[in-house]
Jmol script that loads the backbone (N, CA, C; Angstrom):
load data "model"
ATOM      1  N   MET A   1     122.404  91.982 111.574  1.00  0.00           N
ATOM      2  CA  MET A   1     123.069  90.989 110.744  1.00  0.00           C
ATOM      3  C   MET A   1     122.043  89.934 110.324  1.00  0.00           C
ATOM      4  N   PRO A   2     121.947  89.635 109.033  1.00  0.00           N
ATOM      5  CA  PRO A   2     120.963  88.648 108.571  1.00  0.00           C
ATOM      6  C   PRO A   2     121.337  87.244 109.051  1.00  0.00           C
ATOM      7  N   HIS A   3     120.299  86.459 109.300  1.00  0.00           N
ATOM      8  CA  HIS A   3     120.495  85.071 109.722  1.00  0.00           C
ATOM      9  C   HIS A   3     120.920  84.228 108.515  1.00  0.00           C
ATOM     10  N   ARG A   4     121.975  83.476 108.699  1.00  0.00           N
ATOM     11  CA  ARG A   4     122.427  82.557 107.646  1.00  0.00           C
ATOM     12  C   ARG A   4     122.131  81.133 108.081  1.00  0.00           C
ATOM     13  N   PRO A   5     121.433  80.382 107.253  1.00  0.00           N
ATOM     14  CA  PRO A   5     121.143  78.991 107.628  1.00  0.00           C
ATOM     15  C   PRO A   5     122.435  78.178 107.701  1.00  0.00           C
ATOM     16  N   HIS A   6     122.418  77.167 108.547  1.00  0.00           N
ATOM     17  CA  HIS A   6     123.578  76.277 108.670  1.00  0.00           C
ATOM     18  C   HIS A   6     123.793  75.545 107.352  1.00  0.00           C
ATOM     19  N   ARG A   7     125.008  75.586 106.872  1.00  0.00           N
ATOM     20  CA  ARG A   7     125.346  74.870 105.642  1.00  0.00           C
ATOM     21  C   ARG A   7     126.333  73.780 106.001  1.00  0.00           C
ATOM     22  N   PRO A   8     126.029  72.556 105.641  1.00  0.00           N
ATOM     23  CA  PRO A   8     126.963  71.472 105.970  1.00  0.00           C
ATOM     24  C   PRO A   8     128.292  71.664 105.251  1.00  0.00           C
ATOM     25  N   LYS A   9     129.345  71.227 105.892  1.00  0.00           N
ATOM     26  CA  LYS A   9     130.659  71.273 105.255  1.00  0.00           C
ATOM     27  C   LYS A   9     130.736  70.153 104.226  1.00  0.00           C
ATOM     28  N   TYR A  10     131.529  70.395 103.216  1.00  0.00           N
ATOM     29  CA  TYR A  10     131.646  69.446 102.110  1.00  0.00           C
ATOM     30  C   TYR A  10     133.111  69.268 101.778  1.00  0.00           C
ATOM     31  N   ALA A  11     133.498  68.031 101.552  1.00  0.00           N
ATOM     32  CA  ALA A  11     134.860  67.761 101.105  1.00  0.00           C
ATOM     33  C   ALA A  11     134.796  66.748  99.966  1.00  0.00           C
ATOM     34  N   ASP A  12     135.389  67.099  98.852  1.00  0.00           N
ATOM     35  CA  ASP A  12     135.457  66.185  97.713  1.00  0.00           C
ATOM     36  C   ASP A  12     136.713  65.340  97.879  1.00  0.00           C
ATOM     37  N   LEU A  13     136.534  64.067  98.160  1.00  0.00           N
ATOM     38  CA  LEU A  13     137.658  63.161  98.407  1.00  0.00           C
ATOM     39  C   LEU A  13     137.932  62.262  97.207  1.00  0.00           C
ATOM     40  N   HIS A  14     137.353  62.593  96.085  1.00  0.00           N
ATOM     41  CA  HIS A  14     137.455  61.746  94.898  1.00  0.00           C
ATOM     42  C   HIS A  14     138.899  61.479  94.468  1.00  0.00           C
ATOM     43  N   HIS A  15     139.772  62.447  94.681  1.00  0.00           N
ATOM     44  CA  HIS A  15     141.160  62.321  94.235  1.00  0.00           C
ATOM     45  C   HIS A  15     141.987  61.393  95.128  1.00  0.00           C
ATOM     46  N   LEU A  16     141.431  60.968  96.266  1.00  0.00           N
ATOM     47  CA  LEU A  16     142.151  60.080  97.184  1.00  0.00           C
ATOM     48  C   LEU A  16     141.817  58.622  96.901  1.00  0.00           C
ATOM     49  N   THR A  17     142.659  57.730  97.396  1.00  0.00           N
ATOM     50  CA  THR A  17     142.338  56.308  97.283  1.00  0.00           C
ATOM     51  C   THR A  17     141.208  55.983  98.260  1.00  0.00           C
ATOM     52  N   GLU A  18     140.581  54.856  98.063  1.00  0.00           N
ATOM     53  CA  GLU A  18     139.494  54.452  98.959  1.00  0.00           C
ATOM     54  C   GLU A  18     139.978  54.365 100.399  1.00  0.00           C
ATOM     55  N   ASP A  19     141.136  53.787 100.627  1.00  0.00           N
ATOM     56  CA  ASP A  19     141.655  53.651 101.989  1.00  0.00           C
ATOM     57  C   ASP A  19     142.006  55.010 102.602  1.00  0.00           C
ATOM     58  N   GLU A  20     142.480  55.954 101.797  1.00  0.00           N
ATOM     59  CA  GLU A  20     142.739  57.303 102.304  1.00  0.00           C
ATOM     60  C   GLU A  20     141.426  57.986 102.690  1.00  0.00           C
ATOM     61  N   ARG A  21     140.378  57.762 101.905  1.00  0.00           N
ATOM     62  CA  ARG A  21     139.064  58.317 102.232  1.00  0.00           C
ATOM     63  C   ARG A  21     138.543  57.748 103.542  1.00  0.00           C
ATOM     64  N   ILE A  22     138.663  56.432 103.685  1.00  0.00           N
ATOM     65  CA  ILE A  22     138.212  55.757 104.912  1.00  0.00           C
ATOM     66  C   ILE A  22     138.922  56.362 106.118  1.00  0.00           C
ATOM     67  N   GLU A  23     140.221  56.574 106.006  1.00  0.00           N
ATOM     68  CA  GLU A  23     141.014  57.142 107.098  1.00  0.00           C
ATOM     69  C   GLU A  23     140.513  58.544 107.474  1.00  0.00           C
ATOM     70  N   LEU A  24     140.317  59.404 106.495  1.00  0.00           N
ATOM     71  CA  LEU A  24     139.860  60.772 106.771  1.00  0.00           C
ATOM     72  C   LEU A  24     138.457  60.807 107.364  1.00  0.00           C
ATOM     73  N   ILE A  25     137.567  60.009 106.827  1.00  0.00           N
ATOM     74  CA  ILE A  25     136.193  59.965 107.327  1.00  0.00           C
ATOM     75  C   ILE A  25     136.187  59.461 108.771  1.00  0.00           C
ATOM     76  N   GLY A  26     136.868  58.358 109.019  1.00  0.00           N
ATOM     77  CA  GLY A  26     136.907  57.780 110.357  1.00  0.00           C
ATOM     78  C   GLY A  26     137.525  58.714 111.379  1.00  0.00           C
ATOM     79  N   ARG A  27     138.605  59.383 111.005  1.00  0.00           N
ATOM     80  CA  ARG A  27     139.243  60.321 111.935  1.00  0.00           C
ATOM     81  C   ARG A  27     138.327  61.500 112.239  1.00  0.00           C
ATOM     82  N   LYS A  28     137.626  62.000 111.230  1.00  0.00           N
ATOM     83  CA  LYS A  28     136.695  63.121 111.442  1.00  0.00           C
ATOM     84  C   LYS A  28     135.612  62.728 112.449  1.00  0.00           C
ATOM     85  N   VAL A  29     135.075  61.548 112.284  1.00  0.00           N
ATOM     86  CA  VAL A  29     134.038  61.064 113.192  1.00  0.00           C
ATOM     87  C   VAL A  29     134.595  60.874 114.602  1.00  0.00           C
ATOM     88  N   MET A  30     135.712  60.179 114.717  1.00  0.00           N
ATOM     89  CA  MET A  30     136.221  59.806 116.031  1.00  0.00           C
ATOM     90  C   MET A  30     136.893  60.970 116.765  1.00  0.00           C
ATOM     91  N   GLU A  31     137.609  61.814 116.065  1.00  0.00           N
ATOM     92  CA  GLU A  31     138.327  62.914 116.721  1.00  0.00           C
ATOM     93  C   GLU A  31     137.439  64.127 116.965  1.00  0.00           C
ATOM     94  N   ASP A  32     136.520  64.407 116.046  1.00  0.00           N
ATOM     95  CA  ASP A  32     135.683  65.600 116.163  1.00  0.00           C
ATOM     96  C   ASP A  32     134.267  65.294 116.643  1.00  0.00           C
ATOM     97  N   GLY A  33     133.930  64.016 116.739  1.00  0.00           N
ATOM     98  CA  GLY A  33     132.567  63.661 117.124  1.00  0.00           C
ATOM     99  C   GLY A  33     131.547  64.020 116.064  1.00  0.00           C
ATOM    100  N   ALA A  34     131.996  64.124 114.825  1.00  0.00           N
ATOM    101  CA  ALA A  34     131.138  64.556 113.727  1.00  0.00           C
ATOM    102  C   ALA A  34     130.257  63.420 113.220  1.00  0.00           C
ATOM    103  N   VAL A  35     129.107  63.788 112.714  1.00  0.00           N
ATOM    104  CA  VAL A  35     128.258  62.876 111.960  1.00  0.00           C
ATOM    105  C   VAL A  35     128.465  63.241 110.501  1.00  0.00           C
ATOM    106  N   CYS A  36     128.821  62.258 109.697  1.00  0.00           N
ATOM    107  CA  CYS A  36     129.171  62.507 108.298  1.00  0.00           C
ATOM    108  C   CYS A  36     128.275  61.705 107.365  1.00  0.00           C
ATOM    109  N   GLY A  37     127.927  62.317 106.258  1.00  0.00           N
ATOM    110  CA  GLY A  37     127.268  61.624 105.168  1.00  0.00           C
ATOM    111  C   GLY A  37     128.311  61.307 104.116  1.00  0.00           C
ATOM    112  N   VAL A  38     128.461  60.031 103.821  1.00  0.00           N
ATOM    113  CA  VAL A  38     129.452  59.575 102.853  1.00  0.00           C
ATOM    114  C   VAL A  38     128.695  59.102 101.623  1.00  0.00           C
ATOM    115  N   LEU A  39     128.930  59.765 100.497  1.00  0.00           N
ATOM    116  CA  LEU A  39     128.243  59.398  99.264  1.00  0.00           C
ATOM    117  C   LEU A  39     129.168  58.566  98.394  1.00  0.00           C
ATOM    118  N   VAL A  40     128.684  57.386  98.011  1.00  0.00           N
ATOM    119  CA  VAL A  40     129.468  56.488  97.160  1.00  0.00           C
ATOM    120  C   VAL A  40     128.622  56.097  95.953  1.00  0.00           C
ATOM    121  N   ASP A  41     129.305  55.701  94.898  1.00  0.00           N
ATOM    122  CA  ASP A  41     128.607  55.212  93.717  1.00  0.00           C
ATOM    123  C   ASP A  41     127.798  53.975  94.083  1.00  0.00           C
ATOM    124  N   ASP A  42     126.668  53.816  93.438  1.00  0.00           N
ATOM    125  CA  ASP A  42     125.790  52.680  93.691  1.00  0.00           C
ATOM    126  C   ASP A  42     126.281  51.459  92.906  1.00  0.00           C
ATOM    127  N   GLU A  43     127.506  51.044  93.207  1.00  0.00           N
ATOM    128  CA  GLU A  43     128.082  49.840  92.597  1.00  0.00           C
ATOM    129  C   GLU A  43     127.841  48.675  93.553  1.00  0.00           C
ATOM    130  N   PRO A  44     127.572  47.494  93.030  1.00  0.00           N
ATOM    131  CA  PRO A  44     127.327  46.354  93.912  1.00  0.00           C
ATOM    132  C   PRO A  44     128.472  46.165  94.919  1.00  0.00           C
ATOM    133  N   GLY A  45     128.111  46.162  96.193  1.00  0.00           N
ATOM    134  CA  GLY A  45     129.077  45.891  97.248  1.00  0.00           C
ATOM    135  C   GLY A  45     129.895  47.076  97.733  1.00  0.00           C
ATOM    136  N   LYS A  46     129.841  48.208  97.043  1.00  0.00           N
ATOM    137  CA  LYS A  46     130.714  49.328  97.407  1.00  0.00           C
ATOM    138  C   LYS A  46     130.354  49.923  98.764  1.00  0.00           C
ATOM    139  N   ALA A  47     129.089  50.200  99.012  1.00  0.00           N
ATOM    140  CA  ALA A  47     128.692  50.760 100.307  1.00  0.00           C
ATOM    141  C   ALA A  47     129.037  49.788 101.433  1.00  0.00           C
ATOM    142  N   GLY A  48     128.773  48.524 101.222  1.00  0.00           N
ATOM    143  CA  GLY A  48     129.102  47.513 102.231  1.00  0.00           C
ATOM    144  C   GLY A  48     130.590  47.440 102.508  1.00  0.00           C
ATOM    145  N   ARG A  49     131.389  47.575 101.485  1.00  0.00           N
ATOM    146  CA  ARG A  49     132.856  47.551 101.650  1.00  0.00           C
ATOM    147  C   ARG A  49     133.319  48.743 102.479  1.00  0.00           C
ATOM    148  N   TYR A  50     132.787  49.921 102.193  1.00  0.00           N
ATOM    149  CA  TYR A  50     133.125  51.110 102.978  1.00  0.00           C
ATOM    150  C   TYR A  50     132.758  50.892 104.446  1.00  0.00           C
ATOM    151  N   ILE A  51     131.560  50.377 104.681  1.00  0.00           N
ATOM    152  CA  ILE A  51     131.093  50.158 106.052  1.00  0.00           C
ATOM    153  C   ILE A  51     132.010  49.182 106.776  1.00  0.00           C
ATOM    154  N   LEU A  52     132.345  48.077 106.143  1.00  0.00           N
ATOM    155  CA  LEU A  52     133.229  47.092 106.777  1.00  0.00           C
ATOM    156  C   LEU A  52     134.591  47.692 107.108  1.00  0.00           C
ATOM    157  N   LYS A  53     135.156  48.449 106.183  1.00  0.00           N
ATOM    158  CA  LYS A  53     136.466  49.062 106.420  1.00  0.00           C
ATOM    159  C   LYS A  53     136.405  50.100 107.537  1.00  0.00           C
ATOM    160  N   LEU A  54     135.366  50.927 107.538  1.00  0.00           N
ATOM    161  CA  LEU A  54     135.228  51.946 108.578  1.00  0.00           C
ATOM    162  C   LEU A  54     135.088  51.309 109.960  1.00  0.00           C
ATOM    163  N   LYS A  55     134.238  50.289 110.075  1.00  0.00           N
ATOM    164  CA  LYS A  55     134.013  49.651 111.373  1.00  0.00           C
ATOM    165  C   LYS A  55     135.247  48.883 111.845  1.00  0.00           C
ATOM    166  N   ALA A  56     135.994  48.293 110.915  1.00  0.00           N
ATOM    167  CA  ALA A  56     137.200  47.547 111.291  1.00  0.00           C
ATOM    168  C   ALA A  56     138.286  48.489 111.798  1.00  0.00           C
ATOM    169  N   LYS A  57     138.457  49.606 111.139  1.00  0.00           N
ATOM    170  CA  LYS A  57     139.529  50.539 111.498  1.00  0.00           C
ATOM    171  C   LYS A  57     139.145  51.450 112.657  1.00  0.00           C
ATOM    172  N   PHE A  58     137.852  51.721 112.808  1.00  0.00           N
ATOM    173  CA  PHE A  58     137.365  52.646 113.843  1.00  0.00           C
ATOM    174  C   PHE A  58     136.219  51.977 114.613  1.00  0.00           C
ATOM    175  N   PRO A  59     136.542  51.129 115.584  1.00  0.00           N
ATOM    176  CA  PRO A  59     135.512  50.365 116.300  1.00  0.00           C
ATOM    177  C   PRO A  59     134.466  51.220 117.012  1.00  0.00           C
ATOM    178  N   GLY A  60     134.778  52.474 117.337  1.00  0.00           N
ATOM    179  CA  GLY A  60     133.815  53.345 118.007  1.00  0.00           C
ATOM    180  C   GLY A  60     132.851  54.023 117.057  1.00  0.00           C
ATOM    181  N   LEU A  61     132.970  53.761 115.781  1.00  0.00           N
ATOM    182  CA  LEU A  61     132.129  54.385 114.765  1.00  0.00           C
ATOM    183  C   LEU A  61     130.818  53.607 114.628  1.00  0.00           C
ATOM    184  N   LYS A  62     129.737  54.333 114.434  1.00  0.00           N
ATOM    185  CA  LYS A  62     128.423  53.715 114.254  1.00  0.00           C
ATOM    186  C   LYS A  62     127.851  54.128 112.903  1.00  0.00           C
ATOM    187  N   VAL A  63     127.263  53.181 112.207  1.00  0.00           N
ATOM    188  CA  VAL A  63     126.539  53.484 110.972  1.00  0.00           C
ATOM    189  C   VAL A  63     125.108  53.820 111.386  1.00  0.00           C
ATOM    190  N   HIS A  64     124.705  55.063 111.169  1.00  0.00           N
ATOM    191  CA  HIS A  64     123.380  55.521 111.580  1.00  0.00           C
ATOM    192  C   HIS A  64     122.319  55.227 110.534  1.00  0.00           C
ATOM    193  N   ASP A  65     122.708  55.222 109.255  1.00  0.00           N
ATOM    194  CA  ASP A  65     121.717  55.018 108.195  1.00  0.00           C
ATOM    195  C   ASP A  65     122.436  54.748 106.880  1.00  0.00           C
ATOM    196  N   VAL A  66     121.771  54.037 106.000  1.00  0.00           N
ATOM    197  CA  VAL A  66     122.237  53.810 104.628  1.00  0.00           C
ATOM    198  C   VAL A  66     121.003  53.935 103.736  1.00  0.00           C
ATOM    199  N   PHE A  67     121.104  54.794 102.706  1.00  0.00           N
ATOM    200  CA  PHE A  67     119.940  54.978 101.845  1.00  0.00           C
ATOM    201  C   PHE A  67     120.374  55.405 100.450  1.00  0.00           C
ATOM    202  N   ASN A  68     119.500  55.198  99.485  1.00  0.00           N
ATOM    203  CA  ASN A  68     119.762  55.612  98.107  1.00  0.00           C
ATOM    204  C   ASN A  68     119.573  57.116  97.989  1.00  0.00           C
ATOM    205  N   GLY A  69     120.410  57.726  97.173  1.00  0.00           N
ATOM    206  CA  GLY A  69     120.278  59.159  96.912  1.00  0.00           C
ATOM    207  C   GLY A  69     121.371  59.939  97.575  1.00  0.00           C
ATOM    208  N   PRO A  70     121.403  61.193  97.383  1.00  0.00           N
ATOM    209  CA  PRO A  70     120.324  62.075  96.964  1.00  0.00           C
ATOM    210  C   PRO A  70     120.074  62.114  95.459  1.00  0.00           C
ATOM    211  N   THR A  71     120.936  61.513  94.678  1.00  0.00           N
ATOM    212  CA  THR A  71     120.716  61.461  93.238  1.00  0.00           C
ATOM    213  C   THR A  71     120.803  60.020  92.772  1.00  0.00           C
ATOM    214  N   LYS A  72     120.324  59.779  91.579  1.00  0.00           N
ATOM    215  CA  LYS A  72     120.365  58.443  91.006  1.00  0.00           C
ATOM    216  C   LYS A  72     121.813  57.968  90.900  1.00  0.00           C
ATOM    217  N   GLY A  73     122.045  56.711  91.249  1.00  0.00           N
ATOM    218  CA  GLY A  73     123.377  56.131  91.138  1.00  0.00           C
ATOM    219  C   GLY A  73     124.266  56.375  92.339  1.00  0.00           C
ATOM    220  N   VAL A  74     123.682  56.893  93.431  1.00  0.00           N
ATOM    221  CA  VAL A  74     124.450  57.217  94.631  1.00  0.00           C
ATOM    222  C   VAL A  74     123.810  56.560  95.850  1.00  0.00           C
ATOM    223  N   VAL A  75     124.650  56.081  96.764  1.00  0.00           N
ATOM    224  CA  VAL A  75     124.206  55.581  98.063  1.00  0.00           C
ATOM    225  C   VAL A  75     124.844  56.469  99.127  1.00  0.00           C
ATOM    226  N   THR A  76     124.050  56.877 100.113  1.00  0.00           N
ATOM    227  CA  THR A  76     124.554  57.681 101.216  1.00  0.00           C
ATOM    228  C   THR A  76     124.685  56.804 102.456  1.00  0.00           C
ATOM    229  N   ILE A  77     125.845  56.885 103.089  1.00  0.00           N
ATOM    230  CA  ILE A  77     126.110  56.188 104.341  1.00  0.00           C
ATOM    231  C   ILE A  77     126.280  57.271 105.401  1.00  0.00           C
ATOM    232  N   LYS A  78     125.426  57.273 106.411  1.00  0.00           N
ATOM    233  CA  LYS A  78     125.519  58.260 107.486  1.00  0.00           C
ATOM    234  C   LYS A  78     126.230  57.604 108.669  1.00  0.00           C
ATOM    235  N   VAL A  79     127.401  58.147 109.028  1.00  0.00           N
ATOM    236  CA  VAL A  79     128.200  57.571 110.105  1.00  0.00           C
ATOM    237  C   VAL A  79     128.483  58.624 111.167  1.00  0.00           C
ATOM    238  N   GLY A  80     128.708  58.155 112.377  1.00  0.00           N
ATOM    239  CA  GLY A  80     129.034  59.048 113.476  1.00  0.00           C
ATOM    240  C   GLY A  80     129.566  58.244 114.639  1.00  0.00           C
ATOM    241  N   PRO A  81     129.881  58.931 115.722  1.00  0.00           N
ATOM    242  CA  PRO A  81     130.341  58.216 116.901  1.00  0.00           C
ATOM    243  C   PRO A  81     129.183  57.430 117.523  1.00  0.00           C
ATOM    244  N   ARG A  82     129.505  56.411 118.305  1.00  0.00           N
ATOM    245  CA  ARG A  82     128.445  55.626 118.951  1.00  0.00           C
ATOM    246  C   ARG A  82     127.515  56.515 119.767  1.00  0.00           C
ATOM    247  N   ASP A  83     128.078  57.484 120.479  1.00  0.00           N
ATOM    248  CA  ASP A  83     127.266  58.407 121.266  1.00  0.00           C
ATOM    249  C   ASP A  83     127.158  59.713 120.509  1.00  0.00           C
ATOM    250  N   ALA A  84     126.147  59.806 119.653  1.00  0.00           N
ATOM    251  CA  ALA A  84     125.978  61.015 118.839  1.00  0.00           C
ATOM    252  C   ALA A  84     125.095  62.040 119.543  1.00  0.00           C
ATOM    253  N   SER A  85     124.766  61.801 120.807  1.00  0.00           N
ATOM    254  CA  SER A  85     123.892  62.733 121.524  1.00  0.00           C
ATOM    255  C   SER A  85     124.543  64.091 121.717  1.00  0.00           C
ATOM    256  N   ARG A  86     125.863  64.154 121.617  1.00  0.00           N
ATOM    257  CA  ARG A  86     126.548  65.441 121.788  1.00  0.00           C
ATOM    258  C   ARG A  86     126.542  66.268 120.514  1.00  0.00           C
ATOM    259  N   ASN A  87     126.016  65.741 119.426  1.00  0.00           N
ATOM    260  CA  ASN A  87     125.971  66.479 118.155  1.00  0.00           C
ATOM    261  C   ASN A  87     124.683  67.253 118.033  1.00  0.00           C
TER     262      ASN A  87
END
end "model"
wireframe off; spacefill off
backbone 0.3
color backbone group
């Protein structure tokens, strides 16, 4: 059987409200212990707003990184549980 490289799972949450997205992302992190990359438009304050909402609703969530990309006009927020050593 040929080796298949690990492919990250992807979910397009664009059709949901921002608060519905926050809920799904936070639950995935907290219930599954997942580390997630959340891509948001590079609008002033948008990444910060997501971070504040995620941390307020899910106190055990940790922001591991925030960076521009992978494409122009996008900011990536990498979030996971405080203890991501099990991932």
